[in-house]
N, C-alpha and C positions, 0 to 999 in steps of 0.2 A: 519558304524561308522560315516559317514558324517551326516546322518539323526539324529543320537543320539546327535552329537555335535551341530547341528542346533537347535534341540529341547531344549538342555540345554541353549543355548544362548537366545532363546525366553523366556524361563522360568525366567532366570536372568533379562532380560529386563522387563518382566511383574512385577517382584518383586520390581525392582528399581523404576519403574514408579508409582506403587501403594504407595510405601513408600514416594516418593517425593510429590505425590498428597495429601497424608495424612498430610505431613508436611506443605504444603502450606495452606490446609484447616484449620488445627489447628491454624496457624498464623492468618488467616483471622477471625476465630471465637474468638481467644484470644484477638485480638485488636479491636473486634467489628466493623469490616469493613463491609460496606453494601454488600449484596449479597455474603455471606461467602461460598456458594457452587459454586462460579464462576469457581474456579480451576477445580473442578470435571467435571462440564458441558463442559468447554472449552477443557479439555484434552480428554474427552469422544468423543466430536465431532471431534477432531483432529485425534484420532485413527481410527474412522469410515471413515472419509474423506480420510485420507492417505491410508488406506487399499483399499478403492474403487479406489483411484487414481492409486495405484500400479498395480491393476488388469487391469485398462484401459490403462495405459501407456505401459504395456507389449504387447498390441495389436496394438497401433497406432504409435509407434515411427518410424516405417519404412514406414509409409504411409503419404505423405505430405498433402493429402486431409483431412485425419482424424486429423492430427495435426492442420490444419487450423480450422476444426470444434471444436476441443478442445479449441483452443484459443478464438473462438467466444463465446463458452459457458462461459469461464472464464471472458471475457469482459462483457457479459450481467450480470453475477452475480456481478461483481465488480461495474458496474454502478448502479445496484439496491441497493447494499449495501451502496455505497457512497451517493446516493440520500436519502436513509432512515436515515443514520447517520447524514447527513448535514441538514436534515429536509427540503429538497428541495421541492418546489411546483411542481405541474404538468407542469406548464409553464417553470420551470427551469430545468426539467428533460432532455429536448433536449439539453440544454446548457451543462449540466454535461456530457452527453453522447458524444457530439461533442468534448469537451475539453479533455476527457479521451481517445478519439479515436486518435486525432491529435498528442498527445504526444508520445505514443508508436509507432504509424505508422511512424512518422518522424524519430525517432532514429533508428528503425529497418531498415528502408530504407537506411539510411546512413551506418549502420554497414555492411549490406549484400552487398550493392552496391559497397562499397570500398574494399570488400574482407577481412575486419578485421576478420570476421568469415565466415566459409563456409556456403553456403545456403543449410543446411541440416536440416531434421526434428528435430533432437535432439537439435541443437543450436536454431532453430526457437522457439521450445517449451520452452526451458530453458530461453532464453532472453525475449521472449514475456510474459511468466508467471511472471517473476520477475518484469519487468517494469510495467505491468498492475497492479500488486499488490501494488507497491509503488505509482503509480499515483493515485490509489484509495485513499490511505491514505492522500496524499497531497491534493487531491480535497476536502476531508472531512475537513481537518484542515483549508484549505483556506476559505471555506464557513462558517464554524463555527466561525473562528476568525473574518472574515469580519462582520458577522452579530452582534456578541457581541460587537465589537469595534464601529460599527456604532451606536448601541444603546447608548453606553457610551459617545460617542462624538457627539451625535445628535445636541446639541446646537451650536457646532462649524459648523457642516454641514448646519444647518438651517441658520446660519449667512451668509455663502457663498451663499446659495440659495437666500436669501433676497437681496444680492448685485448683483444678476443677473447671478451667475455662473450656468452652467449646472449641472445636477445631477452627471454626470461622473466626471466633474472637481471638484465638491465639495467633492467627496468621493475618489479622486485620491490618496491622502496620506494614507487613510485607506486601500485602495486596495494594495498599495505597501507594507505596513506594514504586511498585511495578507499573501502576497506571501512570504515575508522574514521569517515570523514565520513558515509557512508550510514547507519551504525548510531547516530549521535549522537542523532537525534530519538527513536528507540525507547529508548535508554538513559536519556535525560533524562526521558522520560515515565514510565519505570519508577521512576526515583529519586524523582520528585516525586509519585507516585501516593499519594493520601490526604492530601497536604499542600497541593499546588498544583492537582492534577488529580483530578477525579472521573471515572474512566473510564466509557465507555458500557456496557461489559459488567456492571460492578458496579451501576450505577444501573438498568439494564434488568432485572437479576436481582431486585433489590429490588422494582421495580414489578411484576414477575411474581409476587411473593408469597414469594420466598425470604427466609430470615433473613439479617441482616447478615453473620453468620459464613459461611454457605454462599455468599453473594454474594462475599465476600472471597476464599474458597477458589477459586471459579470464576475470579475476576479474576486471581489469582496464577498460575493455570494458563495463562490466556490470555497474560499478560505474558511468562511463561517461553517459551511457544510462539513468540511474536513475536520474541523475542531469538534463540532457538536457530534458528528457521527463517530469520531474516534473516542470521545468521552463515553458515549453510550455503549459502544462495542467493548471497550476495555472494562468498563464498570460491570456490565452484564456478564462478561466472560469470567472475571474474577469472582463475581457473586456465585456463579454456577460451578466453579472449579476449585475454590479455596476451601476445601473441606478435608484437607490431608490430616490424618491422625497418625500417619507413619512417615518416617523419613523417606523422601523420594529416592529412587535408585538413580545413581549417576550414570548417564550414558557414556559409552566409550568415546574417548577423545578422537577427533578426526580433523582433517585439514579444513581450514575455513572454506566455506562455499560462497562463491561470488553472488549467487542468487539470494543470499541472506542479507545483502547490503540494503540500506534504506533508500527507497526511491522517493525523492521529494517531489 
C-alpha cells in the first residue's frame, strides 16, 4: 500500500509541475517575453539536478569527507557561474574565487566554533550550500552593478582621477553603492521573514521533524550567515577589483538570461 501511495503522490506532483510549467510558458509567450521557453528549460534542469542530488546525498550525509568534497564541487560550480554571469576577466577570476571563499569560510567557522550548530555533516552541508549559493548571487550583482554604474558615472570618476585621486578612491562611492544594492535582497528577506516570507530552511526543518522553536533557531543562524557572508564577499570583491583607471568597455546587449535572476 505504501508503494501505491507513493506512486500516486509522484503522479500528482508530475501533473502539478507540468500544469504550472505550461502556465508559466503560456504567460511568457502571451506577453512576448524574451526566451519564452526559459521556464521549461529551468524546471527541466532543476528536476534533473535535484534528482541527482538526492541520490548523491543519500550516500554522503554520514561521511564528513564526502560532505567536504560535495561542498568543494558546489563552490567550484558557484565560482564558475558567478564569473560567467558577472563577465569577469581571467585576471578577475582569482578575486571572485577568493571573495566567495572568505565569506562562507568565515561565517561557517563562527557558527560551528561557537556551537550554534553541531559540527555534523548534515548541518555542514546545509549551511555551506545555502551560504555558497547566496554569496554567488551577491558576487554577481556586486560586479554587474559596479561595472554598469562605473560606466554611467565615468565623467565623475574621471574628474576625481584628474584631481589626483587614486582609482580606488575615485570609485569608492560606486563600490559602496554596489555592495548596498547586492545586499538588498538578503536584507529584505531577513526583515520580512516570518511575516511575508517562510524561508525554506525553516519549513524544511519542520518537515524533518524539528520543533518550531528549533526550526526558528536554525533559520536565524542561516539568515545571519547569509548576511555576514554576503557582506564579506561583496566587500572583499570590490576591494580587489575596484582599481579601474580606464572606462570599462560596455558588453554587447543581449536578451535577459533567466539564470541571472536572484534566488532568495
